[in-house]
N, C-alpha and C positions, 0 to 999 in steps of 0.2 A: 515111300516114294523117293526117287533121287532127283536131285536138283542141280544145276550148275549155277554157281553165285559168281557173277562177274563185278569186281569192284575197281573204281577208279579212286587213286590217292594223289593227293598234292602235298609236296614239300615246301612250306610257304617260307622256310628260312633260307632257301637256296635262289640264286639268281634267276628272274624270268628267262634268260637265255638258255639256263642248265637244260640240256636234253633229258636229264634225268630227274628233273622237278615234278614231273607227272608220271604214273605208271598204274598199270593194271595188274590184278591178281586175280586168280580163278582156282575155286574149289568145288567140291560137291558136298553138299548137305543131304543127309539120309532124313527126311522130315515126314510129318503126317500130312500136310498138304503143302500146295505152292506158296500161300501166303506166310505159314509158319515157318516154311524152308528160309524165304526171304526174310522175315523178320528175325531169325537166328542169325542167317549169315550176314545181316547188317549189323547186329549186335557185335559180333564177333570182329567184324571189320572196324567199327567204332571205338572198341574198346582198344584195338591196335593202335588205332590212330590217335586216340587220347594218350596213351601212354608213350607215344613217339612224338607228340606235337606236331601231327599232320592233319592235313584237311580231308576229311572223306567227301568225295565230289558226287558219286553216285554209287548205287548197287543197283543190279538187275538179276534177275532170275529167270532160268530157261529149263524146261523139262529135258532130263538127259535123252529122251526118245526124240526130241526135236533139234537138240544142239548141232550146229553144223560147222565144222572146220575146227573142231576141238578134239585133240587125243585125249579123251576122256581117261583111258588107262594110267595117263601120266598125273592126272590132277589128285591132290589131297582128298580124302573122304573123310567127313565127320559126321557124326550124329547130331540130330537137333538137342540142344542141351548140353552137348559136350564142348567143353573150352579147351582148344587143341594149344600145345605150344607153338610159338612163333615159328620155329623151325620146321615144324610139319607142313604150315602153310606155304612158308617159302616166301614171305614178304619181301 
C-alpha cells in the first residue's frame, strides 16, 4: 500500500526571520500498513535531520487514495525498509 509522507523540517542555525528556515518535504512510501509506512517515513526524515543538524518538526501520513492537492506522479517513491539517497527525496 502506498502512503504520502509529509515532513516539516527546521534549520535552527538560521535566523528566525529567514523564510527558508522551515520547509516541507513530501514522498511516497510503499509499506505494509499506514503505521509501518509512517514509521519508516519518520525514520528516513529523522536520519536526514540528524545528518544535517536540522530539527524534525512533524511527520504526517496520508493514503495516496485520499491525498488531495498533490501531484503524486512528481513525488519520489521509496519502499519500506529502503534508505534512499538524499538526492532522490530532494530535501
